[in-house]
DOGUDREN-309567 format. One record per residue (C-alpha): x, y, z; residue in three letters. Coordinates in steps of 0.25 Angstrom, whole numbers, plus 5000, padded with zeros to 4 digits. Layout:
c1 c2 c3 aa
X Y Z ALA .
...
This chain:
c1 c2 c3 aa
4836 4985 4878 UNK .
4839 4997 4884 UNK .
4832 4991 4897 UNK .
4838 4980 4896 UNK .
4851 4986 4898 UNK .
4848 4995 4908 UNK .
4843 4984 4915 UNK .
4855 4976 4914 UNK .
4863 4988 4916 UNK .
4855 4991 4930 UNK .
4858 4977 4935 UNK .
4874 4980 4932 UNK .
4874 4992 4939 UNK .
4867 4985 4951 UNK .
4876 4972 4951 UNK .
4886 4983 4953 UNK .
4882 4989 4963 UNK .
4879 4975 4972 UNK .
4893 4971 4967 UNK .
4899 4984 4973 UNK .
4891 4984 4987 UNK .
4898 4968 4989 UNK .
4910 4975 4987 UNK .
4920 4977 5000 UNK .
4923 4994 5003 UNK .
4938 4989 5005 UNK .
4948 4987 4993 UNK .
4957 4975 4993 UNK .
4967 4984 4985 UNK .
4978 4990 4994 UNK .
4990 4998 4991 UNK .
5006 5001 4996 UNK .
5012 5016 4994 UNK .
5024 5015 4986 UNK .
5036 5025 4981 UNK .
5026 5035 4973 UNK .
5015 5024 4971 UNK .
5007 5014 4975 UNK .
5004 5000 4974 UNK .
4989 4994 4974 UNK .
4985 4979 4975 UNK .
4973 4973 4974 UNK .
4967 4958 4973 UNK .
4969 4958 4959 UNK .
4983 4967 4957 UNK .
4995 4977 4962 UNK .
4997 4988 4954 UNK .
5007 5000 4957 UNK .
5007 5015 4953 UNK .
5018 5024 4953 UNK .
5022 5038 4951 UNK .
5033 5040 4940 UNK .
5042 5051 4940 UNK .
5035 5057 4928 UNK .
5023 5059 4937 UNK .
5015 5047 4929 UNK .
5009 5035 4935 UNK .
5014 5020 4933 UNK .
5006 5010 4936 UNK .
5012 4994 4937 UNK .
5004 4981 4939 UNK .
5012 4973 4950 UNK .
5006 4957 4952 UNK .
4996 4957 4962 UNK .
4994 4943 4963 UNK .
4994 4938 4979 UNK .
5000 4924 4981 UNK .
4987 4922 4990 UNK .
4979 4923 4976 UNK .
4988 4910 4970 UNK .
4988 4904 4984 UNK .
4974 4905 4994 UNK .
4980 4900 5006 UNK .
4989 4914 5005 UNK .
4976 4920 5006 UNK .
4971 4915 5020 UNK .
4969 4925 5032 UNK .
4982 4928 5037 UNK .
4990 4922 5027 UNK .
4985 4930 5016 UNK .
4991 4943 5025 UNK .
5003 4938 5025 UNK .
5005 4933 5009 UNK .
5000 4949 5008 UNK .
5010 4957 5015 UNK .
5020 4950 5010 UNK .
5016 4952 4997 UNK .
5013 4966 4997 UNK .
5027 4967 5005 UNK .
5033 4962 4993 UNK .
5025 4969 4981 UNK .
5024 4982 4990 UNK .
5040 4980 4989 UNK .
5042 4977 4972 UNK .
5030 4991 4971 UNK .
5040 5000 4979 UNK .
5051 4997 4970 UNK .
5042 4997 4959 UNK .
5037 5011 4964 UNK .
5051 5015 4967 UNK .
5056 5012 4951 UNK .
5044 5019 4945 UNK .
5044 5032 4952 UNK .
5059 5034 4952 UNK .
5060 5035 4966 UNK .
5073 5027 4965 UNK .
5079 5038 4958 UNK .
5072 5049 4966 UNK .
5085 5052 4976 UNK .
5092 5054 4965 UNK .
5084 5064 4958 UNK .
5084 5072 4971 UNK .
5098 5073 4974 UNK .
5100 5078 4958 UNK .
5089 5088 4961 UNK .
5097 5094 4974 UNK .
5110 5093 4967 UNK .
5112 5109 4962 UNK .
5123 5112 4951 UNK .
5124 5120 4939 UNK .
5116 5115 4925 UNK .
5129 5110 4921 UNK .
5130 5099 4933 UNK .
5115 5098 4933 UNK .
5117 5093 4918 UNK .
5127 5084 4923 UNK .
5120 5077 4933 UNK .
5108 5076 4924 UNK .
5118 5067 4916 UNK .
5124 5058 4927 UNK .
5109 5057 4930 UNK .
5105 5051 4918 UNK .
5119 5044 4917 UNK .
5114 5037 4932 UNK .
5101 5032 4926 UNK .
5107 5025 4914 UNK .
5116 5018 4923 UNK .
5106 5015 4935 UNK .
5099 5006 4927 UNK .
5098 4997 4939 UNK .
5090 5006 4951 UNK .
5079 4995 4954 UNK .
5091 4986 4957 UNK .
5096 4995 4967 UNK .
5082 5000 4973 UNK .
5079 4985 4974 UNK .
5092 4984 4983 UNK .
5089 4995 4990 UNK .
5074 4991 4994 UNK .
5079 4977 4997 UNK .
5088 4981 5006 UNK .
5081 4991 5012 UNK .
5067 4980 5014 UNK .
5079 4971 5021 UNK .
5083 4981 5030 UNK .
5069 4987 5033 UNK .
5065 4970 5038 UNK .
5076 4968 5047 UNK .
5073 4985 5053 UNK .
5059 4979 5054 UNK .
5063 4968 5061 UNK .
5072 4974 5069 UNK .
5062 4986 5072 UNK .
5048 4979 5073 UNK .
5053 4965 5079 UNK .
5066 4966 5087 UNK .
5066 4980 5093 UNK .
5050 4978 5098 UNK .
5056 4968 5107 UNK .
5068 4974 5111 UNK .
5058 4986 5116 UNK .
5051 4976 5125 UNK .
5064 4970 5132 UNK .
5068 4987 5132 UNK .
5054 4990 5139 UNK .
5057 4979 5148 UNK .
5071 4983 5154 UNK .
5068 4997 5154 UNK .
5058 4994 5164 UNK .
5062 4982 5170 UNK .
5050 4974 5167 UNK .
5047 4960 5160 UNK .
5036 4961 5150 UNK .
5029 4947 5151 UNK .
5015 4953 5143 UNK .
5017 4948 5129 UNK .
5005 4957 5126 UNK .
5013 4970 5131 UNK .
5025 4965 5126 UNK .
5019 4964 5112 UNK .
5012 4977 5112 UNK .
5026 4984 5116 UNK .
5032 4979 5103 UNK .
5021 4982 5094 UNK .
5019 4996 5099 UNK .
5036 4997 5097 UNK .
5034 4992 5083 UNK .
5021 5000 5081 UNK .
5028 5014 5086 UNK .
5041 5010 5077 UNK .
5032 5007 5064 UNK .
5023 5021 5066 UNK .
5038 5029 5071 UNK .
5044 5023 5057 UNK .
5031 5026 5048 UNK .
5030 5041 5053 UNK .
5045 5042 5051 UNK .
5047 5037 5036 UNK .
5034 5045 5033 UNK .
5042 5058 5033 UNK .
5051 5053 5023 UNK .
5047 5061 5010 UNK .
5045 5047 5002 UNK .
5040 5039 5012 UNK .
5028 5050 5013 UNK .
5026 5049 5000 UNK .
5024 5035 5001 UNK .
5015 5037 5011 UNK .
5007 5048 5003 UNK .
5005 5035 4993 UNK .
5001 5027 5005 UNK .
4989 5037 5007 UNK .
4986 5037 4993 UNK .
4985 5022 4990 UNK .
4976 5022 5002 UNK .
4968 5036 4998 UNK .
4966 5028 4985 UNK .
4961 5013 4990 UNK .
4951 5020 4998 UNK .
4946 5028 4988 UNK .
4944 5015 4981 UNK .
4935 5008 4992 UNK .
4927 5020 4992 UNK .
4923 5017 4977 UNK .
4927 5031 4972 UNK .
4934 5035 4961 UNK .
4948 5035 4962 UNK .
4952 5048 4959 UNK .
4963 5057 4966 UNK .
4951 5066 4972 UNK .
4944 5054 4977 UNK .
4956 5045 4983 UNK .
4961 5061 4989 UNK .
4949 5059 4999 UNK .
4951 5047 5004 UNK .
4959 5043 5018 UNK .
4972 5038 5017 UNK .
4972 5029 5029 UNK .
4967 5013 5025 UNK .
4965 5002 5034 UNK .
4971 4992 5025 UNK .
4985 5000 5025 UNK .
4999 4993 5026 UNK .
4999 5003 5038 UNK .
4989 4996 5045 UNK .
4994 4982 5041 UNK .
5007 4986 5048 UNK .
5001 4992 5062 UNK .
4991 4981 5061 UNK .
5004 4970 5061 UNK .
5009 4978 5075 UNK .
4995 4975 5080 UNK .
4994 4962 5076 UNK .
5008 4957 5081 UNK .
5003 4961 5095 UNK .
4995 4950 5096 UNK .
5003 4939 5088 UNK .
5016 4943 5098 UNK .
5008 4943 5110 UNK .
5003 4929 5106 UNK .
5016 4923 5105 UNK .
5020 4930 5116 UNK .
5011 4921 5124 UNK .
5014 4907 5115 UNK .
5028 4908 5117 UNK .
5033 4917 5128 UNK .
5048 4914 5128 UNK .
5047 4919 5113 UNK .
5047 4934 5115 UNK .
5060 4933 5126 UNK .
5070 4929 5114 UNK .
5070 4944 5106 UNK .
5075 4939 5093 UNK .
5066 4925 5093 UNK .
5053 4936 5095 UNK .
5058 4944 5084 UNK .
5058 4930 5075 UNK .
5043 4928 5081 UNK .
5038 4941 5076 UNK .
5045 4940 5063 UNK .
5037 4926 5062 UNK .
5025 4932 5066 UNK .
5024 4943 5055 UNK .
5016 4935 5044 UNK .
5005 4931 5055 UNK .
5004 4946 5058 UNK .
5005 4951 5044 UNK .
4994 4940 5042 UNK .
4984 4944 5053 UNK .
4987 4961 5050 UNK .
4982 4957 5036 UNK .
4969 4951 5040 UNK .
4966 4962 5050 UNK .
4971 4974 5040 UNK .
4961 4968 5029 UNK .
4949 4967 5040 UNK .
4952 4981 5044 UNK .
4951 4985 5029 UNK .
4938 4977 5025 UNK .
4929 4981 5038 UNK .
4927 4995 5044 UNK .
4924 4993 5060 UNK .
4929 4998 5073 UNK .
4937 4985 5072 UNK .
4944 4988 5061 UNK .
4947 5002 5064 UNK .
4953 5000 5075 UNK .
4960 4990 5070 UNK .
4965 4998 5058 UNK .
4968 5011 5066 UNK .
4982 5011 5069 UNK .
4986 5007 5055 UNK .
4977 5020 5050 UNK .
4984 5027 5060 UNK .
4997 5023 5055 UNK .
4993 5027 5041 UNK .
4993 5041 5045 UNK .
5008 5042 5043 UNK .
5009 5030 5032 UNK .
4998 5037 5022 UNK .
5000 5052 5019 UNK .
4992 5059 5009 UNK .
4995 5058 4995 UNK .
4994 5067 4984 UNK .
4985 5066 4972 UNK .
4997 5059 4964 UNK .
4998 5048 4974 UNK .
4983 5047 4973 UNK .
4984 5044 4959 UNK .
4996 5033 4961 UNK .
4987 5027 4970 UNK .
4975 5027 4960 UNK .
4983 5021 4948 UNK .
4988 5010 4958 UNK .
4974 5005 4962 UNK .
4967 5007 4949 UNK .
4978 4996 4944 UNK .
4976 4986 4953 UNK .
4962 4987 4955 UNK .
4956 4974 4954 UNK .
4944 4971 4943 UNK .
4934 4969 4953 UNK .
4936 4980 4963 UNK .
4932 4976 4980 UNK .
4926 4989 4980 UNK .
4916 4996 4975 UNK .
4921 5003 4961 UNK .
4907 5008 4956 UNK .
4914 5020 4952 UNK .
4925 5014 4944 UNK .
4914 5007 4934 UNK .
4906 5022 4935 UNK .
4918 5028 4931 UNK .
4921 5017 4917 UNK .
4907 5019 4914 UNK .
4909 5034 4913 UNK .
4922 5033 4905 UNK .
4917 5021 4895 UNK .
4905 5033 4894 UNK .
4914 5044 4892 UNK .
4923 5035 4882 UNK .
4910 5031 4875 UNK .
4905 5046 4873 UNK .
4917 5049 4868 UNK .
4918 5038 4858 UNK .
4905 5043 4853 UNK .
4907 5056 4853 UNK .
4920 5054 4845 UNK .
4912 5044 4835 UNK .
4900 5055 4833 UNK .
4913 5067 4831 UNK .
4919 5056 4821 UNK .
4903 5053 4814 UNK .
4903 5069 4812 UNK .
4916 5073 4807 UNK .
4913 5061 4797 UNK .
4901 5069 4792 UNK .
4907 5081 4791 UNK .
4917 5076 4783 UNK .
């Protein structure tokens, strides 16, 4: 009987090893850095982990079902990239709002102002009383925060169109006027436009990285990447193992933005070659570029997916600009941020991991064995105590 059990156990372990070999080297789990938190998303579910004002960690399960799961037509190449981009923007916005609320970020400025004020103890007590009254009166902070975020999003879209769509076309006209030339080569015109976009994007990212609050978001971004790398390597998810990982990941959203800029050179050039007169009307050209965004997103998504799945010379070359950019968009996290990333990943991990996580099975077995040993010890102690009475 014992021999049969041993053989069965050996077969199960062998089967598990074979299954682990067939699994991918890279996980489909992705994430997004938030305000004092991180959102992680797998094919099955999404979760948000936020650092609370009292130092605790709040983990929230989000609706992770994608439209691609409901409608298979939306899961075909290129189209799935567009759907995924829109869904990530919507869910990312909701997660950002939730993290701002949970972390107490909305009240941060008010607390800093109160801390900076000086005065007598009596004055400070009065200020504390006023702050308490204000908290009672401010029952609708979410509405105000929502309004601010929506206005900011609208202004951001308008600014993005002006900077990344209209300004590059205007810049080409400016170059032609300054040097008294007419640039007729479609590829050259597209390259000049995209180069300016790249400069604006890199400059913007560098400037915002100098802001204290944004720097912390970039640190959480680094924690997210490190945790995913640790997960993909099959290591135990703890702070020490995660800390050792690199923070530059080929499937990062920053790499996606760089890829979009590079891919748009090809599409813009093709459109100019087919419809040469379109480029001469600036507003019409801006409209055409806006219409091209979904296609560029879809193609960029497929390229990014390939770069995350395969590791060869071609994918390294394609991933290189995005990885360089991550030197700005990611920073080294502290241990507390790594804890948040681990909690978020654990909460969204699928029932059947897509990478080899044999280590988790071993850890569960060790925990079960330890629990069983502890139960036996308790039973023996109780039995021994009963005999002594």
